[in-house]
C-alpha positions as CSV (number, residue, x, y, z in Angstrom):
1,X,0.0,0.0,0.0
2,X,1.2,3.5,-0.8
3,X,1.1,6.2,1.8
4,X,-0.7,8.7,-0.5
5,X,-2.5,8.9,-3.8
6,X,-2.9,12.3,-5.4
7,X,-6.0,12.5,-7.7
8,X,-6.0,14.9,-10.6
9,X,-9.3,15.1,-12.5
10,X,-8.6,17.0,-15.7
11,X,-10.8,18.3,-18.5
12,X,-8.8,20.1,-21.3
13,X,-6.3,21.2,-18.7
14,X,-3.4,23.1,-20.2
15,X,-1.2,22.8,-17.2
16,X,-1.8,19.2,-16.1
17,X,1.7,18.1,-17.3
18,X,3.3,21.0,-15.4
19,X,1.3,20.1,-12.3
20,X,2.4,16.5,-12.5
21,X,6.0,17.6,-13.0
22,X,5.8,19.9,-9.9
23,X,4.4,17.0,-7.8
24,X,7.1,14.6,-8.9
25,X,9.8,17.2,-8.1
26,X,8.5,18.1,-4.7
27,X,7.2,14.8,-3.4
28,X,9.2,13.1,-0.6
29,X,6.8,10.4,0.6
30,X,5.6,7.1,-0.9
31,X,3.2,8.9,-3.2
32,X,1.5,8.0,-6.4
33,X,-0.5,10.1,-8.9
34,X,-3.6,9.2,-10.8
35,X,-4.5,11.7,-13.6
36,X,-7.9,11.3,-15.2
37,X,-8.1,12.6,-18.8
38,X,-11.8,13.4,-18.9
39,X,-12.7,13.4,-22.6
40,X,-9.4,14.7,-24.1
41,X,-5.8,13.9,-24.8
42,X,-3.1,16.3,-23.6
43,X,-0.8,18.1,-25.9
44,X,2.2,18.0,-25.1
45,X,2.1,14.5,-23.6
46,X,2.3,14.0,-19.8
47,X,5.5,13.3,-18.0
48,X,6.3,9.6,-17.8
49,X,6.9,8.0,-14.4
50,X,6.2,4.7,-12.6
51,X,4.5,6.9,-10.0
52,X,1.9,8.2,-12.5
53,X,-1.2,6.3,-13.7
54,X,-3.4,7.8,-16.4
55,X,-7.1,7.1,-16.9
56,X,-8.5,8.1,-20.2
57,X,-12.3,8.7,-20.7
58,X,-13.2,9.0,-24.4
59,X,-16.3,10.8,-23.2
60,X,-16.2,13.2,-20.3
61,X,-18.0,12.0,-17.1
62,X,-17.5,15.1,-15.0
63,X,-15.2,16.2,-12.2
64,X,-16.8,14.3,-9.4
65,X,-17.2,11.0,-11.3
66,X,-13.6,11.3,-12.6
67,X,-12.3,11.8,-9.0
68,X,-14.2,8.7,-7.9
69,X,-12.8,6.7,-10.8
70,X,-9.3,7.4,-9.5
71,X,-10.2,6.9,-5.9
72,X,-11.5,3.4,-6.6
73,X,-8.1,2.2,-8.0
74,X,-5.9,4.2,-5.6
75,X,-3.3,2.3,-3.6
76,X,-2.8,5.0,-1.0
77,X,-4.1,4.9,2.6
78,X,-4.7,8.7,2.1
79,X,-6.2,10.4,-0.9
80,X,-5.5,14.0,-1.9
81,X,-7.7,15.5,-4.6
82,X,-6.1,18.5,-6.3
83,X,-6.9,20.6,-9.3
84,X,-4.7,20.1,-12.3
85,X,-3.3,23.7,-12.2
86,X,-1.4,23.7,-8.9
87,X,2.2,24.0,-7.6
88,X,3.4,22.4,-4.3
89,X,5.7,23.0,-1.4
90,X,8.9,20.9,-1.2
91,X,8.0,17.8,0.9
92,X,4.3,18.8,1.0
93,X,3.1,15.2,1.1
94,X,5.4,14.2,4.0
95,X,4.4,17.3,6.0
96,X,0.7,16.5,5.4
97,X,1.2,12.8,6.5
98,X,3.1,14.0,9.6
99,X,0.2,16.3,10.5
100,X,-2.2,13.4,10.3
101,X,-0.1,11.6,13.0
102,X,-1.0,14.6,15.3
103,X,-4.7,14.9,14.4
104,X,-5.7,11.3,13.8
105,X,-7.5,10.0,10.7
106,X,-11.0,11.4,11.4
107,X,-10.0,14.6,9.7
108,X,-10.1,16.3,6.3
109,X,-7.0,18.4,5.9
110,X,-5.9,21.2,3.5
111,X,-2.5,22.8,3.0
112,X,-2.2,26.5,3.3
113,X,-3.4,28.0,0.0
114,X,-1.4,30.5,-2.1
115,X,-2.1,31.9,-5.5
116,X,-0.2,30.5,-8.5
117,X,1.1,33.0,-11.1
118,X,1.2,30.4,-13.9
119,X,2.0,32.5,-17.0
120,X,2.3,35.9,-18.7
121,X,1.7,37.1,-22.3
122,X,4.9,38.8,-23.6
123,X,5.5,40.7,-26.8
124,X,8.7,41.4,-28.7
125,X,9.1,44.7,-26.9
126,X,9.1,42.9,-23.5
127,X,5.7,44.1,-22.4
128,X,4.1,41.6,-20.0
129,X,0.4,40.9,-19.3
130,X,-0.6,38.9,-16.3
131,X,-2.4,35.5,-17.0
132,X,-5.4,36.4,-19.1
133,X,-7.1,35.6,-22.4
134,X,-4.8,35.5,-25.5
135,X,-4.5,38.5,-27.8
136,X,-2.1,41.3,-28.9
137,X,-0.2,43.4,-26.4
138,X,-2.4,45.8,-24.6
139,X,0.4,48.5,-24.6
140,X,1.7,48.3,-28.2
141,X,-0.6,46.0,-30.1
142,X,2.1,43.6,-31.2
143,X,1.6,39.8,-31.1
144,X,2.2,38.0,-27.8
145,X,3.5,34.6,-26.8
146,X,2.9,32.7,-23.6
147,X,5.7,32.6,-21.0
148,X,5.1,30.0,-18.3
149,X,6.2,31.6,-15.0
150,X,4.9,29.0,-12.5
151,X,5.5,31.3,-9.5
152,X,3.8,30.5,-6.2
153,X,3.0,34.0,-4.8
154,X,4.1,34.4,-1.1
155,X,0.8,36.2,-0.4
156,X,-2.0,36.1,0.1
157,X,-1.9,32.9,2.3
158,X,-5.3,31.4,3.2
159,X,-5.9,28.5,5.6
160,X,-9.4,29.2,6.9
161,X,-12.6,29.4,5.0
162,X,-16.4,29.5,5.6
163,X,-19.6,29.7,3.7
164,X,-22.4,32.3,3.9
165,X,-26.2,31.7,4.3
166,X,-26.5,30.7,0.7
167,X,-23.7,28.1,1.3
168,X,-21.5,30.1,-1.0
169,X,-17.7,29.8,-0.4
170,X,-16.0,32.7,1.5
171,X,-12.5,33.5,2.6
172,X,-12.2,34.0,6.4
173,X,-9.1,36.1,7.1
174,X,-10.5,37.4,10.4
175,X,-10.8,33.9,11.8
176,X,-7.3,32.7,10.6
177,X,-5.7,35.8,12.1
178,X,-7.1,34.9,15.5
179,X,-5.8,31.4,15.2
180,X,-2.0,31.4,14.5
181,X,-1.5,27.7,15.3
182,X,0.1,25.5,12.7
183,X,-2.9,23.2,12.6
184,X,-6.1,25.3,12.6
185,X,-9.7,24.2,12.4
186,X,-11.6,25.7,9.5
187,X,-15.4,25.8,8.9
188,X,-15.1,25.1,5.2
189,X,-12.5,24.6,2.4
190,X,-11.9,26.0,-1.0
191,X,-12.1,22.6,-2.8
192,X,-9.0,22.8,-5.0
193,X,-6.9,20.6,-2.7
194,X,-7.9,18.4,0.3
195,X,-6.7,15.2,1.9
196,X,-8.6,12.4,3.6
197,X,-8.3,8.7,4.2
198,X,-9.5,6.5,1.4
199,X,-11.7,4.8,3.9
200,X,-13.4,8.1,4.8
201,X,-13.7,9.1,1.1
202,X,-16.0,6.2,0.4
203,X,-17.7,6.0,3.9
204,X,-18.9,9.6,3.6
205,X,-19.3,9.6,-0.2
206,X,-17.1,12.6,0.0
207,X,-17.4,13.3,-3.7
208,X,-21.0,12.5,-4.4
209,X,-22.1,12.2,-8.0
210,X,-25.6,13.2,-6.9
211,X,-24.3,16.7,-7.2
212,X,-23.6,18.3,-10.6
213,X,-20.0,18.1,-11.8
214,X,-18.9,21.6,-10.8
215,X,-19.6,23.7,-7.7
216,X,-20.1,23.2,-3.9
217,X,-17.3,20.6,-3.5
218,X,-15.7,22.5,-0.7
219,X,-19.0,22.9,1.2
220,X,-19.8,19.2,0.6
221,X,-16.5,18.0,1.9
222,X,-16.5,20.2,4.9
223,X,-20.1,19.6,5.9
224,X,-19.8,15.8,5.5
225,X,-16.6,15.8,7.6
226,X,-17.9,18.1,10.4
227,X,-21.4,16.7,10.6
228,X,-20.3,13.1,10.7
229,X,-18.2,13.8,13.8
230,X,-14.9,14.6,12.2
231,X,-12.8,17.8,11.9
232,X,-11.6,20.0,9.0
233,X,-8.1,21.3,9.5
234,X,-5.8,23.7,7.7
235,X,-2.1,22.9,7.8
236,X,0.2,26.0,7.9
237,X,3.3,23.8,7.9
238,X,3.0,23.3,4.1
239,X,1.3,24.9,1.1
240,X,0.0,24.6,-2.4
241,X,-0.5,27.3,-4.9
242,X,-3.7,27.3,-7.0
243,X,-4.1,29.1,-10.3
244,X,-7.2,31.3,-10.4
245,X,-8.9,32.2,-13.6
246,X,-9.7,35.9,-13.0
247,X,-10.2,37.4,-16.5
248,X,-12.4,35.0,-18.4
249,X,-12.4,34.8,-22.2
250,X,-10.4,31.9,-23.6
251,X,-8.7,31.6,-20.2
252,X,-11.7,30.1,-18.5
253,X,-12.9,26.9,-16.8
254,X,-12.1,23.6,-18.5
255,X,-15.1,22.0,-16.8
256,X,-18.1,23.9,-17.9
257,X,-19.4,26.3,-15.3
258,X,-23.2,26.4,-15.7
259,X,-24.5,28.8,-13.1
260,X,-27.9,27.1,-13.0
261,X,-26.1,23.8,-12.2
262,X,-24.1,25.6,-9.5
263,X,-27.3,27.0,-8.0
264,X,-28.8,23.5,-8.1
265,X,-25.8,22.2,-6.1
266,X,-26.2,25.0,-3.5
267,X,-29.8,24.1,-3.1
268,X,-28.9,20.5,-2.7
269,X,-26.4,21.4,0.0
270,X,-29.1,23.5,1.8
271,X,-31.5,20.6,1.7
272,X,-29.0,18.0,2.8
273,X,-26.9,19.8,5.4
274,X,-28.6,23.0,6.4
275,X,-31.9,21.2,6.9
276,X,-30.3,18.2,8.6
277,X,-31.4,15.7,6.0
278,X,-28.0,14.0,5.4
279,X,-28.4,10.5,6.8
280,X,-24.8,10.0,8.0
281,X,-24.9,13.1,10.2
282,X,-24.3,12.7,13.9
283,X,-24.3,16.5,14.5
284,X,-26.9,19.1,13.6
285,X,-26.0,21.9,11.2
286,X,-26.7,24.4,14.1
287,X,-23.8,22.7,15.9
288,X,-21.5,23.9,13.2
289,X,-22.8,27.4,13.3
290,X,-22.5,27.5,17.1
291,X,-18.9,26.2,16.9
292,X,-17.7,28.8,14.4
293,X,-20.2,31.7,14.9
294,X,-19.6,32.9,11.3
295,X,-20.7,36.4,10.3
296,X,-23.8,37.2,8.3
297,X,-25.9,34.3,9.6
298,X,-28.3,36.5,11.5
299,X,-31.9,36.7,10.1
300,X,-31.9,39.5,7.5
301,X,-34.7,41.3,5.6
302,X,-34.5,42.3,2.0
303,X,-36.5,43.8,-0.8
304,X,-37.2,42.2,-4.2
305,X,-38.3,44.8,-6.7
306,X,-39.7,43.9,-10.1
307,X,-40.7,46.1,-13.0
308,X,-41.7,45.7,-16.7
309,X,-39.5,48.7,-17.5
310,X,-42.4,50.5,-19.2
311,X,-43.8,52.6,-16.4
312,X,-43.7,56.4,-16.7
313,X,-40.7,57.7,-14.8
314,X,-42.9,60.3,-13.0
315,X,-44.3,57.4,-11.1
316,X,-41.4,54.9,-11.2
317,X,-38.7,57.2,-10.0
318,X,-40.5,58.4,-6.8
319,X,-41.2,54.8,-6.0
320,X,-37.5,53.8,-6.5
321,X,-36.3,56.9,-4.6
322,X,-38.6,56.0,-1.6
323,X,-37.3,52.4,-1.6
324,X,-33.7,53.6,-1.7
325,X,-34.4,55.9,1.3
326,X,-36.0,52.9,3.1
327,X,-33.1,50.7,2.2
328,X,-30.6,53.1,3.7
329,X,-32.7,53.7,6.8
330,X,-33.4,50.0,7.5
331,X,-30.1,48.6,6.2
332,X,-32.0,46.4,3.8
333,X,-30.6,45.2,0.4
334,X,-32.7,45.7,-2.7
335,X,-32.7,43.0,-5.4
336,X,-34.1,44.5,-8.6
337,X,-35.5,42.5,-11.6
338,X,-36.1,44.4,-14.8
339,X,-36.5,43.9,-18.5
340,X,-34.2,46.8,-19.4
341,X,-31.0,47.9,-17.8
342,X,-31.8,49.6,-14.5
343,X,-29.3,51.3,-12.2
344,X,-31.1,50.4,-9.1
345,X,-30.6,47.9,-6.2
346,X,-27.7,46.1,-4.6
347,X,-28.3,43.0,-6.6
348,X,-29.7,43.1,-10.2
349,X,-31.1,40.6,-12.6
350,X,-32.3,41.5,-16.1
351,X,-34.4,39.7,-18.8
352,X,-33.8,41.8,-21.9
353,X,-35.3,39.1,-24.3
354,X,-38.6,38.8,-22.5
355,X,-41.7,40.8,-23.2
356,X,-44.2,42.2,-20.6
357,X,-46.7,39.6,-19.5
358,X,-47.8,37.3,-16.7
359,X,-45.3,34.6,-17.4
360,X,-42.5,37.2,-17.5
361,X,-43.6,38.7,-14.2
362,X,-43.4,35.3,-12.5
363,X,-40.0,34.7,-14.1
364,X,-38.8,38.1,-12.9
365,X,-40.0,37.4,-9.3
366,X,-38.3,34.0,-9.4
367,X,-35.1,35.6,-10.7
368,X,-35.1,38.2,-7.9
369,X,-35.7,35.5,-5.3
370,X,-32.8,33.4,-6.5
371,X,-30.5,36.4,-6.6
372,X,-31.4,37.7,-3.2
373,X,-29.5,36.3,-0.2
374,X,-31.9,37.5,2.6
375,X,-34.0,35.3,4.9
376,X,-37.1,37.4,4.7
377,X,-38.2,39.3,1.6
378,X,-40.7,42.0,0.9
379,X,-42.3,42.0,-2.6
380,X,-42.2,45.5,-3.9
381,X,-43.7,46.7,-7.2
382,X,-42.7,49.6,-9.4
383,X,-46.0,51.5,-8.9
384,X,-46.5,51.3,-5.1
385,X,-45.2,54.0,-2.7
386,X,-44.2,52.1,0.4
387,X,-44.3,53.4,3.9
388,X,-41.1,52.7,5.9
389,X,-43.4,51.1,8.6
390,X,-44.3,48.4,6.1
391,X,-40.8,47.0,6.6
392,X,-41.0,46.8,10.4
393,X,-43.0,43.6,10.1
394,X,-41.3,40.3,10.9
395,X,-43.1,37.0,10.0
396,X,-43.7,34.8,12.9
397,X,-43.6,31.6,11.0
398,X,-41.4,30.4,8.1
399,X,-44.3,28.6,6.3
400,X,-46.8,31.4,6.2
401,X,-47.3,34.1,3.5
402,X,-48.2,37.4,5.1
403,X,-50.0,40.3,3.4
404,X,-50.1,43.9,4.6
405,X,-53.7,45.1,4.3
406,X,-53.0,48.7,5.1
407,X,-52.9,50.0,1.6
408,X,-54.8,52.8,-0.2
409,X,-55.4,52.8,-4.0
410,X,-54.8,56.1,-5.6
411,X,-56.1,57.4,-8.9
412,X,-53.4,60.0,-9.7
413,X,-55.4,61.7,-12.5
414,X,-57.8,63.3,-10.0
415,X,-56.7,62.4,-6.5
416,X,-59.5,60.0,-5.7
417,X,-58.4,57.3,-3.2
418,X,-60.0,54.3,-1.5
419,X,-59.1,51.6,1.0
420,X,-60.5,48.3,2.0
421,X,-58.7,45.3,3.6
422,X,-57.2,43.6,0.6
423,X,-54.4,41.0,0.1
424,X,-52.1,42.1,-2.7
425,X,-48.9,40.6,-4.0
426,X,-47.3,44.0,-3.7
427,X,-47.9,43.8,0.1
428,X,-46.4,40.3,0.5
429,X,-43.8,39.5,3.2
430,X,-42.5,35.9,3.5
431,X,-39.4,33.9,4.2
432,X,-37.5,33.7,1.0
433,X,-37.1,29.9,1.2
434,X,-40.8,29.4,1.2
435,X,-41.3,31.9,-1.6
436,X,-38.7,30.1,-3.7
437,X,-40.4,26.8,-3.3
438,X,-43.8,28.2,-4.3
439,X,-42.7,30.5,-7.2
440,X,-40.6,27.7,-8.8
441,X,-43.8,25.6,-8.8
442,X,-45.9,28.5,-9.9
443,X,-43.6,29.4,-12.8
444,X,-43.5,25.8,-14.0
445,X,-47.3,25.6,-13.9
446,X,-47.8,28.9,-15.6
447,X,-45.2,28.1,-18.3
448,X,-47.0,24.8,-19.0
449,X,-50.4,26.4,-19.3
450,X,-49.1,29.2,-21.5
451,X,-48.1,26.5,-24.0
452,X,-51.3,24.5,-23.8
453,X,-53.9,27.3,-23.9
454,X,-54.8,30.0,-26.3
455,X,-54.0,33.6,-25.3
456,X,-57.6,34.3,-24.2
457,X,-57.9,31.0,-22.4
458,X,-54.6,31.6,-20.7
459,X,-55.6,35.0,-19.5
460,X,-58.8,33.6,-18.0
461,X,-56.8,30.8,-16.3
462,X,-54.4,33.4,-14.8
463,X,-57.3,35.3,-13.3
464,X,-58.7,32.1,-11.9
465,X,-55.3,31.2,-10.5
466,X,-54.7,34.6,-9.1
467,X,-51.5,36.4,-8.2
468,X,-51.5,36.2,-4.4
469,X,-50.3,32.8,-3.1
470,X,-52.6,30.9,-0.8
471,X,-55.3,33.5,-0.5
472,X,-57.8,31.0,-2.0
473,X,-58.1,27.2,-2.7
474,X,-58.8,27.3,-6.4
475,X,-55.4,25.8,-7.2
476,X,-54.1,22.6,-5.6
477,X,-50.4,23.2,-5.1
478,X,-48.0,20.4,-4.5
479,X,-46.2,22.5,-1.8
480,X,-48.8,23.8,0.5
481,X,-48.3,26.9,2.7
482,X,-50.7,29.1,4.7
483,X,-51.5,32.8,4.6
484,X,-52.1,35.5,7.2
485,X,-52.3,39.3,7.3
486,X,-51.0,42.3,9.1
487,X,-51.4,46.1,9.0
488,X,-48.5,48.4,9.0
489,X,-48.6,51.6,11.2
490,X,-48.9,53.8,8.1
491,X,-50.3,52.8,4.7
492,X,-48.8,52.0,1.4
493,X,-50.1,53.8,-1.7
494,X,-50.9,51.6,-4.7
495,X,-50.9,54.0,-7.7
496,X,-53.5,53.0,-10.3
497,X,-52.2,54.4,-13.6
498,X,-54.2,52.4,-16.1
499,X,-51.5,49.9,-17.1
500,X,-51.4,47.9,-13.8
501,X,-51.2,44.1,-14.0
502,X,-54.6,44.0,-12.3
503,X,-57.3,46.5,-12.9
504,X,-59.0,48.9,-10.5
505,X,-62.7,49.3,-9.4
506,X,-63.6,52.5,-7.8
507,X,-67.2,52.0,-6.7
508,X,-68.6,49.5,-4.2
509,X,-71.3,48.3,-6.7
510,X,-68.5,47.1,-9.1
511,X,-67.6,44.3,-6.7
512,X,-69.5,41.1,-6.9
513,X,-68.7,40.0,-3.4
514,X,-69.5,42.8,-1.1
515,X,-68.4,40.8,1.9
516,X,-64.8,41.4,0.8
517,X,-65.1,45.2,1.2
518,X,-64.1,45.3,4.9
519,X,-63.3,48.7,6.3
520,X,-64.2,50.5,3.0
521,X,-63.1,54.2,3.0
522,X,-62.9,56.8,0.3
523,X,-61.2,60.2,0.0
524,X,-60.6,63.0,-2.5
525,X,-57.9,65.6,-3.2
526,X,-55.0,63.2,-2.8
527,X,-55.8,62.7,0.8
528,X,-54.2,59.5,2.1
529,X,-53.5,59.1,5.8
530,X,-49.8,59.9,6.8
531,X,-48.9,61.0,3.2
532,X,-48.1,64.5,2.1
533,X,-50.6,65.4,-0.6
534,X,-47.9,67.2,-2.5
535,X,-46.0,64.0,-2.9
536,X,-49.1,62.3,-4.4
537,X,-50.1,65.3,-6.6
538,X,-46.6,65.2,-8.1
539,X,-47.4,61.8,-9.6
540,X,-49.8,63.5,-12.0
541,X,-47.5,66.4,-13.0
542,X,-46.2,66.5,-16.6
């Protein structure tokens, strides 16, 4: 049996041969390498050594499956999975093995991580451009050639990592600065290099193929190790240097990086680990949070704002300005979803190829929910003036959709306004996780019906379905939630400008069900409680 097997899954990796050469030159233990050529043949050929085994897949199987291929035939007691674009410390394998003698084998360990300066582009005049896409010299325009530097930068040096509430990888410099010891516990890892016993690799399914090929590996490895009763350790006694692709273009990721697939992996991590559904766990996810107390895990509130990008700016701008003011006052992030470019919000999604419509609106809502990182979200529309007191509300339960009924509808053309206790999507507040579950199901259903029905039939079905989740029982959703209501201290103002997604009725007799008109009130001359009439009059100015 070998002491260590290093696994190098590779997909069109330009620097695989250089990485193998680096390992052979710096290895001091009884170490073997297994490189998996996942759907390609290297050019130039790889270094030849009796320490190197090569697996060739004519058709790519993906990074996780390729890693497991190598793990199954590995002869080492320990396995180190590394990316195929890394440099290593002299004697790194011996130093890692020695550290395991101190910690025991119920550990996943990472070396200290540096950044690898792999290459430059250089022109005949000697101008250099740091690793980036190919192309002429940016200074003189002359042709450039690649100069392989292979320089492990002395800084930064990272040995401690974490993940945020979306289970997205984060560096954690503040934590590692407080823990100067040679062997330091770390909440998570970066994923480009980690070491574990072969026995634990398979016992924990450490590289699960239930995940998509790319993304979340560091979170998966760390959570499976910690939650099964083990520890994740960073080893400052040795290092590796990882090449980062920072400028895109033809210098990108060999394994395809599909953001939708990465998002699916994050959702799977949340379901498995954060919700305590991983069957091999002996610890709760909360235990991990309590142990490390990572920042940004408190319950946060945020705004999702969606617009069809067609509203007159004399209405749209005051609404955005008011939301910006509230965002600063309440320290709440805004995630905006628009059809045209919009300089608004902390996070932004845009759907330039979509046209205004019901299906598009639900797509926009879903896009904003997926982009937001907050626990609690307030649905905000482009034609509603929101009171700051609207955002003081906090849902009591995570599985209930709450509607603010303190809203007045305003006709800006003449200042007529009315109120009754109504549940509107623009007044919805809910935990984002519940909203995501519902609006994914809703969008799938609406998309299906839009293809099956004529335009008129689809519009009638949309009215039957409604816009406000769980305010009626006409649709049987697979994922059932409940609804409740509240009233903010001061009202919101729903501006009825004639192009709203839902129409307006201004007389009691226009309503079929008079029992719904609870607390009916009317006013004239732009008179809405707690609102300056001048602000409302301005909505009708040229």
